[in-house]
LOVEX-853131 format. One record per residue (C-alpha): x, y, z. Coordinates in steps of 0.02 Angstrom, whole numbers, padded with zeros to 5 digits, always signed. Layout:
BEGIN
XYZ...
END
This chain:
BEGIN
+06826+05368+05772+06812+05425+05953+06636+05352+05965+06694+05187+05889+06837+05181+06014+06717+05214+06157+06600+05076+06102+06743+04952+06083+06807+04998+06255+06636+04971+06332+06622+04801+06250+06797+04747+06302+06766+04799+06482+06596+04713+06482+06660+04553+06405+06810+04548+06522+06702+04576+06675+06577+04449+06617+06678+04298+06672+06576+04143+06705+06400+04213+06695+06297+04064+06640+06197+04107+06485+06266+04285+06477+06346+04323+06310+06415+04493+06355+06403+04637+06474+06393+04818+06418+06427+04923+06570+06300+04859+06695+06189+04790+06557+06198+04600+06541+06159+04525+06370+06092+04347+06384+06083+04204+06262+05894+04211+06271+05893+04394+06221+06002+04360+06070+05900+04207+06019+05740+04309+06032+05820+04444+05923+05861+04312+05791+05683+04249+05800+05616+04426+05779+05727+04451+05628+05679+04278+05561+05862+04233+05550+05907+04049+05561+06095+04067+05576+06184+03898+05579+06355+03952+05518+06459+03999+05670+06560+04131+05578+06405+04220+05518+06323+04199+05688+06474+04284+05765+06460+04431+05644+06274+04450+05683+06313+04445+05870+06448+04577+05848+06326+04691+05758+06192+04659+05890+06309+04701+06033+06376+04854+05943+06201+04925+05924+06161+04885+06105+06321+04972+06159+06286+05122+06048+06108+05138+06115+06173+05125+06293+06302+05262+06264+06181+05376+06171+06050+05358+06308+06172+05440+06428+06204+05591+06317+06112+05756+06343+06086+05790+06157+05915+05707+06154+05761+05748+06257+05746+05593+06367+05561+05621+06405+05521+05642+06221+05618+05484+06177+05526+05389+06313+05358+05452+06250+05400+05395+06074+05458+05225+06135+05299+05205+06237+05190+05247+06087+05286+05121+05982+05266+04992+06120+05078+05018+06127+05059+05014+05939+05164+04856+05925+05075+04766+06067+04900+04806+06003+04938+04768+05820+05031+04605+05858+04892+04549+05975+04753+04574+05848+04859+04504+05707+04871+04342+05805+04693+04349+05875+04614+04372+05703+04727+04251+05609+04606+04105+05614+04455+04194+05684+04355+04202+05521+04339+04032+05440+04282+03990+05263+04123+03917+05341+04087+04083+05427+04108+04176+05263+03992+04053+05174+03861+04069+05312+03866+04259+05305+03848+04255+05115+03697+04140+05128+03608+04237+05265+03639+04406+05180+03599+04350+05003+03500+04507+04963+03654+04615+04994+03742+04531+04850+03605+04547+04720+03601+04691+04597+03490+04744+04454+03573+04778+04288+03513+04840+04121+03603+04852+03954+03580+05023+03874+03641+05133+03735+03632+05320+03735+03657+05476+03632+03733+05618+03733+03725+05800+03686+03840+05883+03813+03800+06040+03913+03892+06135+04049+03839+06256+04186+03917+06406+04097+03802+06390+03945+03672+06524+03915+03488+06481+03901+03500+06502+03712+03648+06383+03700+03559+06256+03809+03402+06266+03703+03508+06237+03547+03580+06079+03626+03405+06017+03669+03352+06047+03489+03493+05935+03429+03441+05798+03551+03260+05811+03493+03315+05800+03313+03410+05638+03348+03258+05569+03440+03141+05615+03295+03252+05527+03169+03252+05369+03275+03063+05379+03292+03054+05394+03104+03137+05224+03089+03322+05267+03080+03443+05145+03162+03486+05200+03341+03667+05147+03325+03690+05246+03165+03612+05403+03241+03721+05381+03397+03878+05376+03292+03821+05533+03201+03754+05638+03346+03825+05579+03513+03960+05683+03594+04011+05536+03703+04142+05483+03577+04189+05321+03665+04014+05247+03667+03971+05327+03499+04098+05214+03414+03997+05066+03481+03830+05136+03424+03801+05217+03593+03815+05052+03689+03860+05080+03872+03853+04896+03916+03771+04831+04074+03739+04967+04203+03707+04929+04387+03557+05015+04464+03610+05164+04568+03789+05164+04505+03764+05317+04394+03669+05481+04401+03502+05452+04491+03399+05531+04351+03485+05426+04219+03468+05267+04324+03283+05298+04361+03242+05332+04179+03329+05181+04103+03255+05060+04229+03081+05122+04184+03100+05078+04000+03053+04914+03918+03172+04818+03806+03192+04906+03639+03107+05065+03701+03187+05234+03666+03168+05380+03786+03130+05559+03742+03275+05678+03778+03304+05705+03963+03437+05801+04057+03571+05753+04183+03725+05854+04239+03815+05781+04087+03691+05848+03959+03540+05787+03862+03519+05599+03837+03419+05493+03718+03423+05315+03785+03379+05145+03715+03364+04987+03820+03454+04847+03729+03419+04710+03857+03285+04726+03991+03334+04737+04176+03383+04579+04265+03437+04535+04441+03611+04463+04455+03686+04383+04611+03871+04414+04636+03963+04248+04663+04043+04208+04830+04215+04210+04750+04191+04393+04704+04136+04451+04878+04222+04331+04999+04364+04455+05029+04241+04593+05077+04143+04475+05190+04301+04415+05276+04353+04596+05306+04182+04637+05381+04184+04485+05495+04361+04521+05553+04311+04700+05591+04163+04639+05695+04273+04513+05787+04402+04647+05822+04270+04768+05887+04199+04634+06004+04372+04590+06069+04415+04774+06096+04259+04794+06202+04300+04635+06299+04478+04691+06335+04431+04868+06385+04296+04796+06498+04435+04719+06603+04509+04886+06655+04436+05043+06728+04484+05210+06651+04466+05354+06773+04498+05532+06716+04538+05662+06846
END
C-alpha cells in the first residue's frame, strides 16, 4: 500500500508539474514521458488501441510501470552495476537479433534456393536398396560358446534358404527382429550409409534376389536378401528447400557479420 501511494504521489506531482509541455503526456519526477514514447510502446506491443477508454487504461498501466521502475532504480536493494550489465546484455542481444531478423527477411529468394539446388544436384542424390534380413541377436556379454551357437542358428537359416525354402517364411521362423520378421524380414528401402557400415557395404554388393552368407554387425548375425537392386534417387526440391534456405541464410549472416565487424577495430589491452 505504501509503495502504491508513493507511485500515485509521483504521478500526481509529475502530471501537475507537466503543464503545457507540447507532446509530453506525463512527468515522473524529472522524467518526461512523450507521446512518441507511448506510441512506440504501442507499436512494440502491436496494440492498435482506438477506444479512448481502453487507451487511457493502457496509458495508466504504462505510466505506473515507468514510475515503479523509476522508484525501484533509486533503491539500494539491487546491485546497480549488475542490473546495468544485464540491461546491456539484453540491449546487445536485442539489437543483433532484430538487425539480422530484418536483414535476412528477404535475403534468400526462391530463385536462389532453386539455383543452389541445381548447382549442387549431387548433394541431393542418394542410393537406396530394398532388403530383407534375418537377425540372430548377440551382445558383448556373450561367451564364445554362446556366440558360436548363435552363428550356428544363422547358418542353419541360410542353409534352408539355399535349399530352396522361402526367405520370408524362414525370416518369420528364425529372425529375432520381431518387427521385420512379421513382414518376412522386409526392412524396406535403406539409404546407403544410413545404417551400420558393414551392413550397408554388404547389401550394396549383392545383386537383386541374392542372399548373403551370415555376417556380423554389433546387432548380431544377419542373413540378407536384396529384394530390389540399388537405385539412385534424387530428393525433390520441395523436400530440401527448407534446408537449403537455412544454409543460404547462414552464409548470408556470416558474410554480413564479417562486413559489420570490419567497420570497427577491436583492441585488447
